[in-house]
N, C-alpha and C positions, 0 to 999 in steps of 0.2 A: 664629811657627812655621812649621808645614809649611804650601809654598803647592803647589795640585794645578791641574790643566788639564785641558779637556776634549782629547778624540782623536777624531782622523778612521779612526775604526778601518777593521782589513780582514776581509773575513768570505768565510769560503766561497760561492760564487754563490745564487742562489735553489732552485734544483734540486740542487744540492748539499746546501744545508743543512736540506732534508724527510729527509734522511740523515746529521743531524748524528752521529748516536752510529758511523756507521760513517769520521767524519776527522777524533773529539775522539783524546786521548792520555795517560797520566797523565806527571806531570812527572819529570824527565830522571834526577831524583834518585832515584829510589821507582818505577818500573817495572822489575820483573823480564827475566831474559834472553829467558824464551819468550815473556812479551807481548809484549816487543819484536821476536822474530820473527814475531809471529804480525801485530806492526801494517807490521812494513817489506812483507808480500807484496801490501800495500796501496798504492800508486805514488801515490794520491793522500793518505797519511792526514798527518796535521801530524807527525808522527815524524822524517819526512824530511826536516823543519826543525830543530825542536828537539835533536834529537840524530843528526845526521847522520853518512852512513860513510864508508869509502872511504878511498884516500890523503892527500886532501884535505879531509875532514869539511865546512869553512866553505866553502870553493871548490864545492864539490858544494849544498850545502846553498844559495847564491846562486846557482848557476848553475838548480836548481827553480823557486828562488823568483821569479827572473824567468821562465822560462818559465810557471809559474803565473797571474803578472800579467800577461803578453800575452796569452794565450790565454783568458783572464777566467775561469779555476777560482776565483780571488782577485779580489772586487771591495771596493771602496773607499767608503765611506759618502760622501755629496756634504757632509753637515753634518760639524763636531765634535759630539761630544756626551759625557754622564758613561753607562757603561755598565753598569744593575742588575744584578747575578748574583745569585740566589738556590739556594739546597743544598739540596736537601730529601733527610734524610736520616732513618734508624733505629741503632739500638744496637742488639748483640746483646743476644738476652732478653728485648727491652724492646718494647712495640706500638706508642711512641709514636712518632709523626711529627717530624721536629725540621725546621726549614729556618732556611739562616742566611743571614740578610740581608746582603749589601753590593754596591759597585759598582768596579766597574773604571777608571780613569785614568791620567793621568801625575802622576807625582810631579815634584818636583826633585830627583839625585839628590843627598842633601845628604852630605858626608864625618862619619865616625861624631862626628868633634873637632865638631860644630856642635852637637850634643844636641839635634836634630833628629829624624833616624831613629836607635832603638836598638836594638841589637842583645843578643841573650842566650846568644849559640855563638859560638865560633870558628870559622874554614874551613880549606879544606885550598887553598894557592895552587897546583894541578894545577889542581881544580876550577874556582877564580877564572881561570886564564889561558886554561882551555879555551873559558868565557862570556864570557869580555872579548874573544878572539880574533873566537867567532861573532859578537857584536854589532858588532864593528869593520868586517866582512866582507859583512853583510848590513842593518846598520844597520836591523835589522828585531828581533819580538820577537815570539816563538810562545807565552809562556803569562807571564801575569803570577804576581808574588810577593806574597804576604801581610803586608797590615798592620794592625796594630790601633787603634784611637781608642777613646780613654774620653769617652761621651756620655750621663751618666746622663738627661738631658732626651729622648732619642731626638727629637730634632728633625730627622733626616732621613729616618726611616722611610718619615712618611707621604708625603712626594714616591716614593721608591724603591716604596711601594705601588700609588702609582698608576700608577706608569711599568709595573708587572705585570701589570694590567688588558691592556695590548697587549704583549706579550712578540713578538717575533722568532723565538724559536725554543726548543725546549729535547731535551734527550738523555730516551730513554726510561728506561734506567739503567746511568751510567759503568761502569767498569771495576769501582768499591769501590762498587755495589749504590745510588749516588745520584742524584738528580733534578736536573739542572743546568738554570736558564731564565735566560734574557738579555734584559733589555728594552735601551731607548734613551732619556735625556733629552736632548733640542736645545733647550730654553726656555731660553733664555740669564741670563734671571731666575732663573727656580730654580739654573741651572750655579753661580747665583753665590752662591748661599745655601751650596750644598756649598763652594765654594772659600770663604765665610766660616767656617762652623765648622768647618772644617780648619787657616783659619790660627790657629785659638787652642789648636791641640793637639800638643802633639807624636805620634810613630808610633810603636810597641813593631814590629820585623819578625818576623812569627811563624813565617814558613818564609821559602826563596828568598835567604838570603845569602848564598850563591856568585853566583847571577846577581846579586844587588843589588849585589855588591862587583863583579863585572864592571862591571854599570856604570858605576862610581865610577871603575874602571880607564881607562875608556876615554872618560869624561870628562876626567879627568886628562891624557891625552894627548893630546886635543882642545886643550884648554885654554892646552898648552904651544904646539901646533904654532900657535894662532889665541891670541896676546898683547891682540888687538885685539874679541876676539866681545865681542858683548852681554851675554850672560849668557842670552838668549831663545833660542839657538837650540837645535834639536829635543835633540841630544847631549846637552842637561843634563837630561835629565826617561827617567824609569824607570816603565813598566807595570806600576801596582798594583793589587791587588785588598784594598779597605777594609772593615773589620767593625768592628761598634762591643762592644768587650769588654765593657761592661756589661750587654749582651743573653745571655739563658740558654742560647742554640743554638751558644757555642762550647764544644768540647771535644778534649780533649787525654786522649790515650790515652794507658797507660803504654808504656814499652819494656824490655825485661829483659837481661839479660844471661849469655850464654852463655858457661860456661870452656869453650876448645875443649881446652884444655891445662894444666896445671899445675906450675909450673916446680917443677926438680928433682925431677918424679913423684913429687911428695906424695901420700900412700895417702890416702883416705876420713879415716881416723883420724887422720891427722897436720895434715890440714888443720881436722877439726875442734876439735883439742888448739891451735892454734894459733888458729883463731876463738874459746874459751872466753875468751883473755884482753879480749878486748872487748865478748863477747857475749852476752846469755842464750841456752841453747842448747835448744826444748822439742823434742823427737822428733811425728812426729806420723804418725799412720796413713794416712791419705787424702792424698796429695797435690795431689789435685784441691782439695782444702780450704783452701788453702796463701791462694789471693787473697782470700777470706771473712777471713782468719785473722790479714792484716795490715793491713786495708782500714781505714782512718783512721787506724792508728798510728804514730808518728812514728819513726821509725830503725829501722822493721822489714821483715823480709823475707821472702821463704821461700825456702828450700834444696832443690833434690832432688840425689841424688848418684845416680850408676854402680848403684849397689848396690839403688835402689830405697825407699832408705828418705828421708823427708821430714821436714825438719825450719823448723819459726818459729824465727828470731832476731832479736834485738832487743838494739842497743846500749845497752852500761852506760852510766846515765848521768852518772856522773863522769867516764866516761873521753872523755869530748865534748872538754873541755880540753885536750886532748893535740892535738887536731885544728891543725897549725904549719903550712898553707898560706899564702902569702903574698894571701890576701882579703879579702873582704867580712862580717859578721857577718851579712848577709844571705845570703850565697853556703853559709858553712858551717852552718846549719842544714838545707839541704834533703839529703833522704834521700838523694839521687843521689851528692852531696858525702861524706856517711857513707861512703855505701856504696866508692864510691872510693880512699877516706885507707885508712880502717881494711879492706877486705879485698883490693883491688887491691896498697896500697902497703904497706901494716904486715903484714900476713898475706903476702901472696903475692911482695912484694917488687919491686913494678913503682913505680917510685919518681917522682912527680911527674906535673904532669896532660902533658908535652909526651909523656913515655916511655909512659904509657897510652894516648895517640891512638894510637900508633906501634904498639904492640903487636899482634903478629898472632892470640894468644891470647884474648883476648877476640871476642863476634863481638855484634848487637846486633839481638835480637829481638824483634818485636812482640806476637806471637801465644802464649799462655800454651800452648796445647795440642802447638807445636812446640817450644816450649823442652822440655818431660818426652818429646815423640818421641823429639828428638834427642841426649837423651842416655840414651833407653832403646837406639839401635840404636846407639850408641858413636860418633858421632860431638862429643861433648861430651861432659866431666868431668864438669859437674857447673852447675846451671842455678841465678839468682840470680834472684829474681821481686820486684817492684817495684810499689810503690804509684804513681799518677800525679802528675804536679805541677799545681801548681792556678794557676790564673789569676793571682790575689792572688802567689802566688810569683813564680811572670812578671814581676809587674809590680815589684815590689820590688826586684830584680834588678836590672833594667834602670833602677831610677833609680838604684840604687847605681852602677851605672857598670861593675859586675862580668859575668862570662861564666857561664856553670851547665857543668858537664861536658858530655864530651861526647852528642848524643844524651837529650837529658833531657828534649823535646818531641818529640811526635808531633800534632799540632794535625790534627782528622779534622772533616768529611771534606779532601783535600786536593783545590788548583782544578785542575781541566785543562787540558789546551797543546789550540789547535786552536778553540777557544772563540773566541775573538779573537784577531786581532793588530795590534800596533802599531810604525807607522816612526816612526823620527828620521829621517828625510831631512830636510834645510832645508824644500826645497820641500813638504811633506808637514805640518809644523808649523805653518809660519805661518798663523795666523786671532786675529782681534781677538783673543778673549780673554788675547792673552800682552800687549796693551796694561794689562790692569789688572794682571800680576805683580808681588807679592811687595805686594799691598794688604792 
């Protein structure tokens, strides 16, 4: 199954690491424009490597990377290791502090057809190309993708807990309110335990599909250019943060759908009339009750209209058999598949997953209150409030070989960029552990 390798991580030098909060950044696909501008003002922030700007962004990232390495802003660890990464966080409205435990390492960049790393969503070619070009120019990875393995015995956690007794550094609080802590394991015997554990398992890609596919594209290009390669070159590997899906510290938050427009300029009354063919519709007094009213109920959604009227809508069970998309039973059972098929396709006429991905009339918003506000402010015609996807649903869909509707999952908290950097250059990835690759 999954082959993993330790790496000689690049990190901010010890002086800068004392203020690591100033140099980390959100992932390129979740950072807002306002956050970006604030981060760009710091000339040493990692965003300059992960989301470079300029007429030649990848070239600018390479220039800055070389400068940071030559001047000692970034330094490479002498020994290869597995980097333990814990994230402490709270959820809104709860006083409980969770700790998501995981580790960063290199994983072989498996093609989807290898059935070792499994995906649950499709990607946009333009975003993959951007990531592949950046990797090709710099041979450097500034943020780990997030992968999930299942280990009900929790055999690796004791080694991770032990490493955390002597952390390298930690943030006070990152952009999402989490506290991030990094430690390293460089004992070869323990690293082999991690390798053996993952060699028995598949990995589900939770976050970072575009970055992972960028690594796949770069690897394919290198394989074509180097027909006599050994399979152990650095470009065969990808930086990944691995966490145990059996733990209770994995949170998937809902992503709601905001209808920015209604095709044909439907009125609210016309929209409700069309919905009634498929859904039971119940008016509700207070829109802020919608998340609680739909919680745990299959195929149930909240609907909020510009008139200020709120509704609970729930699919009529007998119409589910009309869901005709060519996908697996596991995908058809999802709330979001029901929403996309019966609301976007049948009611609004946006036919098929491809058309829906391209349709500019829908926005994906994580904040419930933001959804209501944008409808009230006239920015959108309606908000569709959803339940979160469960980890069990993610696993069942991945193992069925299918993918979910777009923006189905929002794993929380996100990893951060700049906490650990990884090089895939040949001279920096040849180390003794590669001799045991594929055990």
